[in-house]
N, C-alpha and C positions, 0 to 999 in steps of 0.2 A: 403555588406550594401546597402537597397535599399532606394529611397526618394518617393516612390508611397506610398499610404495606404493600401499597399497588408500585410499582415501578411508573416515573413519570416522562419517560421515553419509550419512542414505539420502537420497534424494531427496525423499520425504516423511515427516513426523515419526509415531512411533509413536502411535497413535490418531486418526489423520488418514485418510481416506478417500482413493485413489489420485484423481489429477484427468488431465484431457485437455487437450491447449492446442488449441483450436479450440472457435470460437463455436456456441454451443448455444442458441437463442433461448426461455427457459421461455414457458410459457403465460401469457396474459393483456397481453403488450405486442406494440407493433410498434417498428421502428427504421428507423434511415437514413443515411447521409450522403453528403455530396457537397461540390463547392470552389466556393463564390461569391465568391472573390476577397479573402478578409480578409489570407491571406497572399501574400507578392509571389511566392513559387514556384510560384503555380497549382495548389497539390496540395490534397486535401479539407481542410476546415477549418469544415465546419458540422455536427454532429450532433444526433440527436432521438431519444430514446425517447417512447411514448406508453402509455399504458395502454390497453387494449380494451373494458374493461366498468366504468367507473368509479374510484373514486381508489384507490390501492394503500398499503399501510402503508412508512412512509419510516423509516429513520435515517441518522443521518451522524456523522464527526468531520470536524473543520476545524482547519485549520492555527492555531496562538496569536500568530503574526507580527503585532506593531503595525500594520504598514501591509497589512492581511488586505483583500482584493481586493472591491469592491463584488459578485460574485457570490456570495462568501462571506456577508458579511453580509447580501443580500439572501434568501438560501437559510435563513439561522439565521431572519430574522423572518418567513419564509414558514412553516416546520415550528412555530415558537412558534405563530403565528394559527391553525394548522389542528389544535393540540393542546393548548395554553393551557401546555405545558412553557417555562418563561422562558429556558432553557437552549437552545434552538434545536437540541437533539438529533435531535428525533422527532417525527412527525406523519404527515399523510397529502399524498401528490402523484399527480399525474397526467400529468405531462408535465416532459422534463428536456429542457435544451439546451445544446451546448456549443460554443462559440466558440473559435477556434485559430488563433493568430496576433498576438494582440492580451488579454495579461491584465485590462485595466481595473483596473489597481491602480496605487494613488497619483495617482489622477486627479480626487482631491477634487469637490466637489459633480456636477460636471457628470458624472463617471462614473458617480456615484448614479444620475442623472437616464437617462442611457444606459441603467442597467442595468434600471432601471424601465421604458423604454420596451420593452426587449427582453421582459421580462415581458408588457408588454401585449400585444407585435404576438406571441410564444408562444401567448397565451391567445386570440386573433383567431384564428389559423392551425388552432388546434385545439380549441378551444370551450371549452376549459376556464377554471373560474375564475382570475385572477392568481394567488392567495395559493397554489394547488395546482402551481405550477411551481418547478421547481428551476435551480440555474445553475452552470455550469461554464466558466472561462474559463482561457486559457494562452496565453503567449508575450511579448511584451514588455512588462514595467513601464514606465506614462509615457503610453502610447499610448492614444488613445479609438478606441471600435467604431466601424465604419464602419456606421451603422444602414442605412442606404438599402442596403446590399449583402447585410444582415442579413435586411430584411425580403423583398429578392425570394428569397432563398434560402428562406425558412421557406414563401412561397409554392409555389413548386415542391416543396419535399423534404417537408413534411408529407403531402400527397398520396399520394405513392408511397412513405411510409416502410411497411415490410413486416413481417408477422408470420412471417418466417423468419431462418435460420441468415444467409444472405446478406445481408439488413437488419442484423442485429447486428453482421457484420461490417465491414460498411460504415461503420456508426457507430464503430467501435474502429479504423477507417483514420482515420477523419476527426480523431479525437480528440488524434493524433500533433503531435508539433512537431518535435525535433531527433532522435526515437526513429527507430532503421534499421531494426527490424522491428514490426509489429504484436502489441499482446499481450492473449492470449486466455487463458481457464482455465474449465472446466468439469467438475463433479463430479455422480453422481445418489445418490441417498438413497432411501428408503421410509418414509414416515411413515404412521401411521393415520389411516384417515377416522372419521366420527362412530359408527359401529359396529365400530372396531377393527381395520377391512380393510387391509390393506398398499396404500399409494397410491405410486406411482413421481414423485419431486419430482426436479426440476431448480435447480441452483446454479449461474450462471455469470458471469464477470465480466473487464469490460475495463480498460484500464487504457494510462496514458502517464506518462512521467516518466523522463528520464537523465540529467538534470543540476539542481540547485538542489535536493538532496535530502538530508535528513537526519532524524534520528529525534524528530520533535516533534509529534506525534498521526498526523498523515496522511501527510505528505510526498510528495504526488503526486496525479494525477486516479486517480479509479477508480470504475466503477459497475457495481454486482454485482445481479443481477435474481434471484428465485426462483418459481416458483407455490404455494410453501407460505400457507397460513395463518397468519396469526400478527399480533397489535397490535404497533402503533409502539414501545411502550415496551420489551416485551418481545425485539422485534427490537434496539433499539438495546442492551441488555443484551446480546445475545450479540454484537455487532459490536465493542463497547469492548476488550472484553478480546481478542480476535481481531486487531484493530488493534494493540494493546498488545504483542504476540507475535509481528508479522508486520513490518509498514509500520513499527510504531516502533522496529523492529532493522533498518531499512533505512538506509545512507548510501552516497551515490557523493562528495559534495565538501564535505559539513559545513555546508550552507548550507540554510536551510527558507524554502519559498516562501512568496510573499504568495498563494496561491490554493490550497494542498493543501486536498482535499476527497478524503472517501469519501462515496458514496450506497449504500444498499442498499436496494432496493425488493422486497416483495413482495405479489403479485396475489392469492394466494390462490384461483385457478384450477383447481389440481389437487385441489381438494376435499376436500383434509385436514382433519380437526379441528383448529380453533383451536391452536397450541403455545402452553401454558400452560408459566411458568418454572417452572426447577427440576424439572421432568419429562425421562423419557427422549427424549422427541422435542425437548425442546430443546436437551439434550447432543447429540442426532443432526444437528439442523441447525446447531448451533453449530460443530459439527466442519467439517460441511461448508463453511460460510462461512470458517473458519479455512483450511480446505486450498485453497480459492480464493485467498484475500488473499496466504497464503504462498507460493501460486506465481508470483502476479502480482509479488510483492516479488523473487522471484528472477530471474525475467527483466528486471525492472527492473533488478537491480544488476548483471547481466550485460549489459546495453545500454548501462550508463553511458556519459558522452560520452567517446569517447577509448579507453574500454576494451577489454581484451585477454583479461583473466580476471576471473571469476566468485570473490570471496574470500567464506568463509563460514568463520566462527568458533563452533566447537561446544565449551561450557564445561559441565563438570558438576563434580560434589563439592563445590558453593557450599554455604554456609550454608542459602542456601534459593534459589529461583527469580530473584528480583528482582536478588539480588546476580550471579547467573550470567548473567543478561540484561545487565547493568551492564556485566560484563567484556567481554562478548562484544562488545558496544556500541563501547566503548572501542578493542579492536582491529581492528574494520573500519574504524572512524573515522581512525584515525591515518595521516597522512599519509606519516610515514617507513615504517611497514608496507606502506601501498600502493604507494611507489614502490621496496620492496625484491621486492614481489609482482611488480611490473611488471619489474624485472631478475633476475626467478628467483633472489635469492638468498636462502637460508635462513637470515636473518638473526635467531635467537632472541633477542636483545638487544632489538630493535624491539619484539616482541611482550611481551615482561616487563615492558620500561617503561610500552607502552599499558597495559597490563591492571592495574599499580600506580598508575596515575592512575586508576582506573574511578571512577566516581560515581554512584550511583543517581539513575534517572528524575525527573522534576517529578511531583508531587503527584498532578496530573492524571491521569497515565499509570499511575503507581502503583496509584492507588483503581482505576482501569477494571483493571487487571491481576488484583485479587483481595484486595490491600490494604483495612483499612478506612480511614477519612478519617484517623484521628487517626493510626495509624501510618503512613500515606504521608506526611501531613506532617510528621511527626518525621523521617524518614527521606529525602525527599526533597533530592536531592543531597548525600548523607553517603557516604563512601569506601566501597567496596564491600569486605568484610571477606577479606584474602588473608595468607598466609604462604609466603614463599619459601620454606620448608624442605620444605613440603609440595605446592608447583606442579611440577606435570611439562607439556612442553610438545610436541606433535609437529607437526612441519609437512609436508603432503603425506602423511602416514603413514610418516613418519620419528621416532622420539623423539630428540631434540636436546637437552633441560634434563629432568634428574629430582633434584627437591630432596631426596627421602629418601634418593637417593646420593650426596648433595654437590652438587649443581647441574650443572654445564657437564659434558657425556658426549661421548665418540668417538663419531661416528657419520662415515657414508659421504656425505660434503657433494656429491659430484659426483652421487650418485643421488639424494640429496635435489632437487640445483637442476636434475636431468632430469625430476624428477618434478612441479616446479613451473610445467613447460610444458603441463600439460595447460589444458583449458579451465574448470576448476574447482579450485580450492586450497583444501586446508581446514587450517585453525589449530585443535587440538585442544587444549585446556586442561583439566586435572584439577587441581581445587585442595585436593584431600584434605581439606574440612573437612566437608561433609555430602552432603546427598544433591539439591540444587538443581542445577537446569538449566535452559540458555537458549543460545539461536543468535540467531547475526547476519548478515546478508549485505553484501555491500559491493563495491568491482571496484577494478582496481590503478588507480596516477594515472600518465598517460600524457603524452609530449608532447604529442599529439593532443588532449587537454582542453583545454590550456592556448591553444593555437592556436584553437580552433574559440569559445572563449569570451574570446579575447582582439580577436575580429572579430564578436562576434555581432550588434551593432546596426550594423556597416559593412559 
């Protein structure tokens, strides 16, 4: 715990590679985006990603919302059909479509029929099998997709989708809804080829999501592409823990969307040896996927609807990592903490109260992060272990509560308040109980958020 005004968390976590916030399209794909009139604003609203040499390995995580949208259900079914995995977590894919402006959620049988028609239209436009299409949709819940506009858009967009960075950037732009900026992240790594020689590999992601975001599986929309060679089941095994440590640690407003989806596709065009589970190559590729996921999550938190400040909760000294992540999640999800961050109020009591309410994630998230199925089931939803007499809290680099020294301590409130004016405010918690560590990302709660969401459909 530091007493300076320097934040105590680096922009990238230890063990993860550096990323660049630019669109770099890996080999084996072409992409594009354009406006087709789904959005009333006239902004880009249709995106496609298409493989250039046959099917790519695909893995996904989805929202567990009971009102899961038609594109979520159809994508799960297609992944299951191409892999035999009944969970629909991985399979093979050759094309992804994203429509922005209509969520196609809570639209009943008619919405399911619409999404099947989108799959048929995408199949016809690209020449790939219907079951090798994946689907993303975002926008207003309860509205039908304008199929004629989607059809006309695919007829124009698919032929001009490009195997270039510009095509990938256009897809990222078309993914947006209320996002104020486009979100991209890329890293490079080396993996061995069949004879052990190093091969340069790209991992690049795009994402959208600035509202209706809370930690339960994916919590937004994202597509991550790589030119590494890896089997679908192995890719899913790399995605799930990465999502549990990044997107499952992201909250803007406490609401999980009906459409949350992350797709990771691997084309194999870099001619690497097939990445095997449990190997050094898998560890390197998994770290690259997590680095991109973490950076996209941070961008989403910083761009939360109406947000002025990125909030990071950095927790260490927990009994284990699961407890640490639970405490971090509770802190950045608290409306009181978010409001205090907006007001630049170094009110450590809000942080302490939120930490004391922390409960562990759902069993599926805990298992994805590495716990056994039995332990995950036993610990899901249980209180995180915390001892106020050992807890230390820092706000924007200022130590404000020191349990081992009796709790509340004198600190320079004006200096702490000034430090909270930075674009990112770090809440640093040392639980003093062990070696577990975790982090979570959120944003302040502002008047602009209330205004924007009070008029969302009007």
